[in-house]
C-alpha beads as a LAMMPS data file, in Angstrom:
LAMMPS data file: protein, C-alpha beads

285 atoms
284 bonds

1 atom types
1 bond types

-500.0 500.0 xlo xhi
-500.0 500.0 ylo yhi
-500.0 500.0 zlo zhi

Masses

1 110.0

Atoms # bond

1 1 1 -350.382 -486.289 -234.075
2 1 1 -352.988 -484.593 -236.283
3 1 1 -355.056 -486.390 -238.911
4 1 1 -358.085 -485.455 -241.025
5 1 1 -360.696 -488.080 -241.946
6 1 1 -364.197 -488.332 -243.398
7 1 1 -367.092 -490.187 -241.844
8 1 1 -370.504 -490.973 -243.372
9 1 1 -373.351 -491.007 -240.880
10 1 1 -377.109 -491.511 -241.337
11 1 1 -377.668 -487.726 -241.227
12 1 1 -374.733 -486.645 -243.407
13 1 1 -371.039 -486.919 -244.227
14 1 1 -368.538 -484.795 -242.322
15 1 1 -364.818 -484.217 -242.260
16 1 1 -363.141 -484.227 -238.875
17 1 1 -359.666 -483.605 -237.547
18 1 1 -358.130 -485.443 -234.628
19 1 1 -355.367 -484.118 -232.416
20 1 1 -353.239 -485.837 -229.825
21 1 1 -352.198 -489.423 -229.099
22 1 1 -354.152 -492.385 -230.466
23 1 1 -354.408 -493.750 -226.943
24 1 1 -354.899 -491.471 -223.964
25 1 1 -355.436 -491.951 -220.264
26 1 1 -357.923 -489.064 -220.351
27 1 1 -361.514 -488.951 -221.652
28 1 1 -361.629 -487.684 -225.253
29 1 1 -362.633 -484.152 -226.240
30 1 1 -365.219 -483.311 -228.932
31 1 1 -365.441 -479.763 -230.263
32 1 1 -368.586 -478.178 -231.724
33 1 1 -368.373 -474.922 -233.721
34 1 1 -371.041 -472.577 -235.077
35 1 1 -372.047 -471.020 -238.404
36 1 1 -369.450 -470.098 -241.047
37 1 1 -366.391 -471.454 -239.231
38 1 1 -364.690 -474.834 -239.323
39 1 1 -362.631 -477.114 -237.082
40 1 1 -359.792 -474.578 -237.005
41 1 1 -361.748 -472.503 -234.500
42 1 1 -360.518 -475.090 -231.994
43 1 1 -357.031 -475.803 -233.329
44 1 1 -355.066 -473.684 -230.803
45 1 1 -356.904 -475.336 -227.910
46 1 1 -356.632 -478.836 -229.363
47 1 1 -352.885 -478.440 -229.866
48 1 1 -352.397 -477.390 -226.231
49 1 1 -354.490 -480.353 -225.102
50 1 1 -352.510 -482.700 -227.343
51 1 1 -349.305 -481.626 -225.618
52 1 1 -350.970 -482.576 -222.332
53 1 1 -351.896 -486.030 -223.620
54 1 1 -355.534 -485.467 -224.617
55 1 1 -357.149 -486.860 -227.754
56 1 1 -359.499 -484.346 -229.440
57 1 1 -362.026 -484.670 -232.268
58 1 1 -362.994 -481.542 -234.206
59 1 1 -365.653 -482.138 -236.879
60 1 1 -366.370 -479.538 -239.531
61 1 1 -370.148 -479.517 -239.386
62 1 1 -372.248 -478.541 -242.440
63 1 1 -372.824 -474.965 -241.290
64 1 1 -371.299 -472.961 -244.132
65 1 1 -367.550 -473.600 -244.034
66 1 1 -367.824 -477.273 -244.968
67 1 1 -366.692 -478.824 -248.248
68 1 1 -368.953 -481.891 -248.416
69 1 1 -372.555 -480.810 -249.145
70 1 1 -375.227 -481.803 -246.632
71 1 1 -377.787 -481.947 -249.430
72 1 1 -381.531 -481.296 -249.755
73 1 1 -382.485 -484.788 -248.567
74 1 1 -381.001 -484.077 -245.116
75 1 1 -382.733 -482.457 -242.160
76 1 1 -380.850 -479.166 -242.468
77 1 1 -382.101 -477.676 -239.222
78 1 1 -380.621 -477.160 -235.747
79 1 1 -382.304 -480.407 -234.701
80 1 1 -380.823 -482.118 -237.754
81 1 1 -377.360 -480.825 -236.894
82 1 1 -377.868 -482.024 -233.308
83 1 1 -378.727 -485.488 -234.597
84 1 1 -375.592 -485.454 -236.736
85 1 1 -373.518 -484.533 -233.679
86 1 1 -374.974 -487.385 -231.626
87 1 1 -374.363 -489.813 -234.487
88 1 1 -370.739 -488.652 -234.671
89 1 1 -370.245 -489.237 -230.949
90 1 1 -371.967 -492.619 -231.100
91 1 1 -370.177 -493.934 -234.206
92 1 1 -366.726 -493.068 -232.859
93 1 1 -367.485 -494.426 -229.389
94 1 1 -367.085 -491.094 -227.609
95 1 1 -369.839 -491.377 -224.997
96 1 1 -367.341 -490.495 -222.248
97 1 1 -366.150 -487.369 -224.090
98 1 1 -366.129 -483.801 -222.869
99 1 1 -368.141 -481.803 -225.422
100 1 1 -366.895 -478.235 -225.922
101 1 1 -369.288 -475.894 -227.761
102 1 1 -369.250 -472.308 -229.018
103 1 1 -371.633 -469.845 -230.665
104 1 1 -374.364 -471.589 -232.716
105 1 1 -372.698 -474.850 -231.734
106 1 1 -373.880 -474.208 -228.193
107 1 1 -377.488 -474.114 -229.393
108 1 1 -377.009 -477.284 -231.450
109 1 1 -375.481 -479.007 -228.423
110 1 1 -378.526 -478.066 -226.344
111 1 1 -380.830 -479.621 -228.942
112 1 1 -378.688 -482.772 -228.807
113 1 1 -378.870 -482.824 -225.006
114 1 1 -382.621 -482.285 -225.138
115 1 1 -382.882 -485.575 -227.038
116 1 1 -380.321 -487.385 -224.843
117 1 1 -379.107 -485.529 -221.713
118 1 1 -376.296 -488.020 -221.148
119 1 1 -374.886 -488.609 -224.640
120 1 1 -371.484 -487.243 -223.495
121 1 1 -369.625 -487.388 -220.189
122 1 1 -369.092 -483.666 -219.504
123 1 1 -369.841 -480.285 -221.047
124 1 1 -367.935 -477.065 -221.611
125 1 1 -369.829 -474.120 -223.040
126 1 1 -367.895 -471.143 -224.276
127 1 1 -369.775 -468.006 -225.364
128 1 1 -372.881 -469.245 -227.148
129 1 1 -376.597 -469.002 -227.893
130 1 1 -379.128 -469.805 -225.165
131 1 1 -382.743 -468.962 -224.415
132 1 1 -384.117 -466.729 -227.202
133 1 1 -380.709 -465.262 -228.050
134 1 1 -380.486 -467.300 -231.247
135 1 1 -378.650 -465.515 -232.784
136 1 1 -377.762 -462.281 -230.958
137 1 1 -377.645 -458.891 -232.612
138 1 1 -376.238 -457.832 -235.011
139 1 1 -376.301 -461.371 -236.386
140 1 1 -380.085 -461.504 -236.482
141 1 1 -379.747 -458.957 -239.282
142 1 1 -376.765 -460.726 -240.841
143 1 1 -378.544 -464.096 -240.848
144 1 1 -381.639 -462.491 -242.368
145 1 1 -379.485 -461.232 -245.254
146 1 1 -377.696 -464.562 -245.655
147 1 1 -381.046 -466.359 -245.999
148 1 1 -381.676 -464.463 -249.240
149 1 1 -380.512 -466.670 -252.114
150 1 1 -379.868 -463.754 -254.468
151 1 1 -377.809 -461.921 -251.848
152 1 1 -375.672 -464.688 -250.386
153 1 1 -373.113 -465.071 -253.164
154 1 1 -372.581 -461.293 -253.632
155 1 1 -372.197 -460.942 -249.871
156 1 1 -369.598 -463.705 -249.856
157 1 1 -367.707 -461.973 -252.657
158 1 1 -367.329 -458.943 -250.399
159 1 1 -365.657 -461.227 -247.810
160 1 1 -362.604 -461.299 -250.072
161 1 1 -361.874 -457.828 -248.700
162 1 1 -360.166 -457.931 -245.328
163 1 1 -361.644 -454.614 -244.181
164 1 1 -365.182 -455.937 -244.584
165 1 1 -364.433 -459.371 -243.120
166 1 1 -362.930 -457.808 -240.023
167 1 1 -365.630 -455.174 -239.541
168 1 1 -368.117 -455.030 -236.667
169 1 1 -370.644 -456.881 -238.875
170 1 1 -368.093 -459.629 -239.479
171 1 1 -365.509 -461.491 -237.485
172 1 1 -364.134 -458.303 -235.959
173 1 1 -366.954 -458.461 -233.439
174 1 1 -366.117 -462.058 -232.567
175 1 1 -362.340 -462.179 -232.132
176 1 1 -359.829 -459.613 -230.904
177 1 1 -357.086 -460.135 -233.498
178 1 1 -358.459 -461.993 -236.549
179 1 1 -356.096 -464.059 -238.692
180 1 1 -356.637 -462.815 -242.282
181 1 1 -355.835 -466.181 -243.849
182 1 1 -358.250 -468.030 -241.613
183 1 1 -361.052 -465.503 -241.953
184 1 1 -360.772 -465.529 -245.734
185 1 1 -360.643 -469.313 -246.103
186 1 1 -363.683 -470.059 -243.921
187 1 1 -365.858 -468.090 -246.352
188 1 1 -364.447 -469.743 -249.502
189 1 1 -366.899 -472.685 -249.580
190 1 1 -369.824 -470.272 -249.499
191 1 1 -368.246 -468.081 -252.143
192 1 1 -367.388 -470.878 -254.572
193 1 1 -369.966 -473.665 -254.133
194 1 1 -373.701 -473.201 -254.687
195 1 1 -374.410 -476.464 -252.821
196 1 1 -372.774 -475.113 -249.664
197 1 1 -374.756 -471.886 -250.005
198 1 1 -377.931 -473.949 -250.324
199 1 1 -377.068 -475.859 -247.129
200 1 1 -376.550 -472.667 -245.162
201 1 1 -379.712 -471.022 -246.480
202 1 1 -381.745 -474.094 -245.529
203 1 1 -380.222 -474.171 -242.035
204 1 1 -380.761 -470.447 -241.394
205 1 1 -384.407 -470.715 -242.472
206 1 1 -384.938 -473.314 -239.723
207 1 1 -383.567 -471.163 -236.891
208 1 1 -386.348 -470.071 -234.553
209 1 1 -385.470 -468.327 -231.266
210 1 1 -388.658 -469.728 -229.716
211 1 1 -387.355 -473.276 -230.224
212 1 1 -384.187 -472.651 -228.220
213 1 1 -386.099 -470.604 -225.634
214 1 1 -388.121 -473.747 -224.908
215 1 1 -385.079 -476.046 -224.843
216 1 1 -382.601 -474.111 -222.679
217 1 1 -384.643 -474.373 -219.437
218 1 1 -384.813 -478.140 -219.963
219 1 1 -381.025 -478.284 -219.601
220 1 1 -381.765 -478.574 -215.877
221 1 1 -382.239 -482.302 -216.627
222 1 1 -378.557 -482.657 -217.576
223 1 1 -376.684 -484.504 -214.840
224 1 1 -373.135 -484.545 -216.256
225 1 1 -370.576 -481.955 -215.056
226 1 1 -370.934 -478.550 -216.758
227 1 1 -368.325 -475.802 -217.003
228 1 1 -368.721 -472.369 -218.575
229 1 1 -365.572 -470.740 -220.004
230 1 1 -366.821 -467.255 -220.876
231 1 1 -365.042 -464.387 -222.594
232 1 1 -365.847 -461.189 -220.719
233 1 1 -365.274 -458.778 -223.640
234 1 1 -368.057 -460.261 -225.762
235 1 1 -370.755 -457.818 -226.875
236 1 1 -372.846 -460.596 -228.446
237 1 1 -372.987 -463.095 -225.584
238 1 1 -372.505 -460.975 -222.492
239 1 1 -371.284 -462.075 -219.089
240 1 1 -374.817 -461.671 -217.733
241 1 1 -376.150 -463.951 -220.469
242 1 1 -373.522 -466.571 -219.652
243 1 1 -374.278 -466.542 -215.940
244 1 1 -378.013 -466.825 -216.604
245 1 1 -377.309 -469.841 -218.823
246 1 1 -375.056 -471.393 -216.155
247 1 1 -377.811 -471.033 -213.541
248 1 1 -380.022 -473.413 -215.538
249 1 1 -377.667 -476.294 -214.736
250 1 1 -377.661 -475.624 -211.016
251 1 1 -374.052 -476.513 -210.199
252 1 1 -372.205 -475.385 -213.335
253 1 1 -368.743 -473.958 -212.745
254 1 1 -368.240 -470.533 -214.289
255 1 1 -364.816 -469.331 -215.450
256 1 1 -364.434 -465.735 -216.618
257 1 1 -361.847 -465.161 -219.353
258 1 1 -360.733 -461.519 -219.604
259 1 1 -359.840 -459.978 -222.971
260 1 1 -361.804 -462.581 -224.935
261 1 1 -364.750 -462.190 -227.272
262 1 1 -367.102 -464.809 -228.748
263 1 1 -364.278 -466.891 -230.205
264 1 1 -362.593 -467.288 -226.842
265 1 1 -360.744 -470.349 -228.199
266 1 1 -358.817 -468.049 -230.560
267 1 1 -358.427 -465.119 -228.156
268 1 1 -357.374 -467.097 -225.073
269 1 1 -356.737 -470.743 -226.019
270 1 1 -354.765 -471.521 -222.863
271 1 1 -357.701 -470.489 -220.673
272 1 1 -360.060 -472.689 -222.678
273 1 1 -357.655 -475.629 -222.548
274 1 1 -357.332 -475.239 -218.763
275 1 1 -361.124 -475.169 -218.437
276 1 1 -361.476 -478.289 -220.584
277 1 1 -358.888 -480.148 -218.494
278 1 1 -360.723 -479.193 -215.308
279 1 1 -364.076 -480.282 -216.770
280 1 1 -362.622 -483.560 -218.002
281 1 1 -361.199 -484.263 -214.546
282 1 1 -364.655 -483.737 -213.013
283 1 1 -366.165 -486.314 -215.383
284 1 1 -363.378 -488.772 -214.575
285 1 1 -364.050 -488.749 -210.829

Bonds

1 1 1 2
2 1 2 3
3 1 3 4
4 1 4 5
5 1 5 6
6 1 6 7
7 1 7 8
8 1 8 9
9 1 9 10
10 1 10 11
11 1 11 12
12 1 12 13
13 1 13 14
14 1 14 15
15 1 15 16
16 1 16 17
17 1 17 18
18 1 18 19
19 1 19 20
20 1 20 21
21 1 21 22
22 1 22 23
23 1 23 24
24 1 24 25
25 1 25 26
26 1 26 27
27 1 27 28
28 1 28 29
29 1 29 30
30 1 30 31
31 1 31 32
32 1 32 33
33 1 33 34
34 1 34 35
35 1 35 36
36 1 36 37
37 1 37 38
38 1 38 39
39 1 39 40
40 1 40 41
41 1 41 42
42 1 42 43
43 1 43 44
44 1 44 45
45 1 45 46
46 1 46 47
47 1 47 48
48 1 48 49
49 1 49 50
50 1 50 51
51 1 51 52
52 1 52 53
53 1 53 54
54 1 54 55
55 1 55 56
56 1 56 57
57 1 57 58
58 1 58 59
59 1 59 60
60 1 60 61
61 1 61 62
62 1 62 63
63 1 63 64
64 1 64 65
65 1 65 66
66 1 66 67
67 1 67 68
68 1 68 69
69 1 69 70
70 1 70 71
71 1 71 72
72 1 72 73
73 1 73 74
74 1 74 75
75 1 75 76
76 1 76 77
77 1 77 78
78 1 78 79
79 1 79 80
80 1 80 81
81 1 81 82
82 1 82 83
83 1 83 84
84 1 84 85
85 1 85 86
86 1 86 87
87 1 87 88
88 1 88 89
89 1 89 90
90 1 90 91
91 1 91 92
92 1 92 93
93 1 93 94
94 1 94 95
95 1 95 96
96 1 96 97
97 1 97 98
98 1 98 99
99 1 99 100
100 1 100 101
101 1 101 102
102 1 102 103
103 1 103 104
104 1 104 105
105 1 105 106
106 1 106 107
107 1 107 108
108 1 108 109
109 1 109 110
110 1 110 111
111 1 111 112
112 1 112 113
113 1 113 114
114 1 114 115
115 1 115 116
116 1 116 117
117 1 117 118
118 1 118 119
119 1 119 120
120 1 120 121
121 1 121 122
122 1 122 123
123 1 123 124
124 1 124 125
125 1 125 126
126 1 126 127
127 1 127 128
128 1 128 129
129 1 129 130
130 1 130 131
131 1 131 132
132 1 132 133
133 1 133 134
134 1 134 135
135 1 135 136
136 1 136 137
137 1 137 138
138 1 138 139
139 1 139 140
140 1 140 141
141 1 141 142
142 1 142 143
143 1 143 144
144 1 144 145
145 1 145 146
146 1 146 147
147 1 147 148
148 1 148 149
149 1 149 150
150 1 150 151
151 1 151 152
152 1 152 153
153 1 153 154
154 1 154 155
155 1 155 156
156 1 156 157
157 1 157 158
158 1 158 159
159 1 159 160
160 1 160 161
161 1 161 162
162 1 162 163
163 1 163 164
164 1 164 165
165 1 165 166
166 1 166 167
167 1 167 168
168 1 168 169
169 1 169 170
170 1 170 171
171 1 171 172
172 1 172 173
173 1 173 174
174 1 174 175
175 1 175 176
176 1 176 177
177 1 177 178
178 1 178 179
179 1 179 180
180 1 180 181
181 1 181 182
182 1 182 183
183 1 183 184
184 1 184 185
185 1 185 186
186 1 186 187
187 1 187 188
188 1 188 189
189 1 189 190
190 1 190 191
191 1 191 192
192 1 192 193
193 1 193 194
194 1 194 195
195 1 195 196
196 1 196 197
197 1 197 198
198 1 198 199
199 1 199 200
200 1 200 201
201 1 201 202
202 1 202 203
203 1 203 204
204 1 204 205
205 1 205 206
206 1 206 207
207 1 207 208
208 1 208 209
209 1 209 210
210 1 210 211
211 1 211 212
212 1 212 213
213 1 213 214
214 1 214 215
215 1 215 216
216 1 216 217
217 1 217 218
218 1 218 219
219 1 219 220
220 1 220 221
221 1 221 222
222 1 222 223
223 1 223 224
224 1 224 225
225 1 225 226
226 1 226 227
227 1 227 228
228 1 228 229
229 1 229 230
230 1 230 231
231 1 231 232
232 1 232 233
233 1 233 234
234 1 234 235
235 1 235 236
236 1 236 237
237 1 237 238
238 1 238 239
239 1 239 240
240 1 240 241
241 1 241 242
242 1 242 243
243 1 243 244
244 1 244 245
245 1 245 246
246 1 246 247
247 1 247 248
248 1 248 249
249 1 249 250
250 1 250 251
251 1 251 252
252 1 252 253
253 1 253 254
254 1 254 255
255 1 255 256
256 1 256 257
257 1 257 258
258 1 258 259
259 1 259 260
260 1 260 261
261 1 261 262
262 1 262 263
263 1 263 264
264 1 264 265
265 1 265 266
266 1 266 267
267 1 267 268
268 1 268 269
269 1 269 270
270 1 270 271
271 1 271 272
272 1 272 273
273 1 273 274
274 1 274 275
275 1 275 276
276 1 276 277
277 1 277 278
278 1 278 279
279 1 279 280
280 1 280 281
281 1 281 282
282 1 282 283
283 1 283 284
284 1 284 285
């Protein structure tokens, strides 16, 4: 069963999609995506988990592919997004959830854990930001361009062309076989809505690699089970980067996923689902 709902929280209003049975014997799953993607990053994994009896929650956070503006009165920073994530978990009663994060969502999850190391029951990090890799190249350059108000809309207009969207400066670097319909639609809110562009610009202006570099080492305080599910073909978040991040947690389990790039959930959804099940079982013991 799949449903889409809207929830208004103190830090913003978000849409979210749920997958799987209303009642499950397993701890719930919460998915956290990064910039300029939405809940569909996780759909293949969530559907596999639903078949195995897991209930999943996939919010579309206000990071560029959202449809409900965050607005200038919000704290449109990584810390603000982290607060929104914790509010989502708290409001829906998901404190025992396994949180699964990717890309910029991994950084946001670390900020959330820095404020409350036990706000969820287990963690799965797929390829994501850590330390001062926030973001990695070439996206430091891309984000710098996207922060320019006069450039953002023209740049989004070019995303109507599949060749540009799927180039090495676009999603072609992040996923092995991009879905043209998905890659086009995730950029539509930025192309068509000035309020969404304003949200993204505000968020990107607040990204500071030094902030995450200070936070990542403090993840050693996290006591819940941690699993890394890492695509080995990723040129942005390398295997070495992932293992260094895993070492911060002390006893994190590390799963290598061959033939997967940054969006390992799209490249190898079965491997991610298996990793999530294993992580959830650790939290349930």
